N, C-alpha and C positions, 0 to 999 in steps of 0.2 A: 511510396515510402520504401526505402531499400531493405527494411527489416522483415525477416520471416518471423511470424508470431505463431506459436503453437501451444498446445496444452503442456503443462509441466509433467515430468516423470520423476519418480524417486531417484533415478540415476542422475538427475540434474543437481542434486543436493551438494555433492563435492565441488562442483563448478562454482556454485553460489558461495559456499563457505570460503573458497580460495580468494574470491574477489572482495568480499564484504569489508575487511578492514581498509583496503585502499579506497573503495568507493565512498566510505564514510570518514575520510581524512584521518585514518588511524584509530578511530573508535571501534572497538571490538564488540560488535553486536551479534556475533555468531550464536551465543547461547540463547538468543531470543528466537532463533529459527531452527528448531530441531527437525530432523528428517521426517518425523511423523506428519508434519504439515504437507510435505510433498507425497507422502504415502496415502494419507487419508483425504487430502483436498486437491489432488492432481487434476481432477475434472474442472475445477474452478480456479486453478492457478495457471499462469501464463509465463512462457519463456520467449524472449525476443533475441534473435540472432542476426548478426551481420556477417555474411559469408562464413557461417559456422562458428563464429566467435560469440560468446555471451555479450549481448548489448544491454539487456535489461530483463527484469522479472517482476511479476506481481504474484503474491501469494495471498489468496483470498478464499472465502468460503461463504456458503449460505448458512445462516444461523439455525441450528436445530431447535433452539429455545424460542427464537423470535422468527417465525416463518416469513414475516414480511420484511426481513432485513438481511442484507449481505454485509460482510465485514472484510475489509482489506487489512491484513496483518502486516505485510511488508511489501514495499516497492523499492526497487533499486534500478538506477540507470547508470551505465558506464559514463564517467566524466566526459569523455570525448563525444558522447552521443546526447548530452544534455542540450536543451533548447532546440531540439529538432522535432518535437512533437511526440516523442516515443512514450513518455509517461502519460500524456493525454490519450494516445491510442490504446495503451494497455488498460487504462481506466475505462475508456469508452467500451472496449470489448467486455470488461467485467460488468459494467452497468447493463449492457445488452443481455448478458447471460442472466444477471439478477432479475431484470424485468421479465424475461421469458419465463422465469420460475415463480413469478408472482410477487417479487419483492417490490416494495414501494420506497425504500430508502437504503442507503449504504452508509456505514459508519467506518471510521478510521481513527487512529491517534498517532501522535508523534511526541518526541521530547521537545520541551521548550527551547533547548539549545539549538535545535535544527530549524533555524529560521527559513532556510530555503524550502524545506518540506512544508512549513506553515504557509508560505507564499504559494507554492504549487497547489496545495489543497484549496486555498481560497480562489485561485484562478480557475480551478476545475469546478467551482460552484458549491464547494462544501461550506457550511456555516460552522462557526466556532460555537461549541456548546458551553454553557455556563460552567464554571468551576467553583472551587472554594478558596481560590487565591488568584493572584495576577502576577505575570512575569513580563515586564517591559510592555505593558498594555495589552497582553494576551491572557485570556482566562486559562487557568490551569487547574487540574485536579491533583491535589497533593496525595502522596503515598498510594499511588494508583495500583502498582503491582507489589510494592514492598515499601517500607519506610524510606523516605528520602527520594522516591521515584515519582516525580511530577510528570503529568502527561497533559498535552493539549488534545482535547476530544473534538471530533468533527462528525457532522451528519450532513448527508446530501439526499434530497428528495429525487426520486426517479419519476419519469413520466412527463406529461404535458407541462410546459412551463419551466422545465429544468434546464440549466445552462451547462455548458461544458463541451 
């Protein structure tokens, strides 16, 4: 793979903020990724570069409240690098890190409007969690972060028999 993957640093935050609207087709999700994630979870977050240019990132952490779980808060891949296995590689490295630390599962969520994210998570072996409503055949949890904010919740087991 031509990508260099390394641990994130707080100094990566401005680079990520710069690309987020374009990578999400104009949706401005920057408020969902404050700098604190790269300050406090840099050891479990990853940056992928292609000849020094940002190609992708994964921001994740080990749950302090649920020691057997890891959580992926945000993943982004530059549109020109999609379908090249980069998201799969970022997730695989995060899964390995979680497993080394004793985690048995990883959780994530996305917006129901982001169908490509739902598809990617399914291909990576994530199961859809039950919700309290449905959106185009996909279970969603309504008012997840605030009123009117539905989310699709995922969980993936780690260890023997896991796919991805």
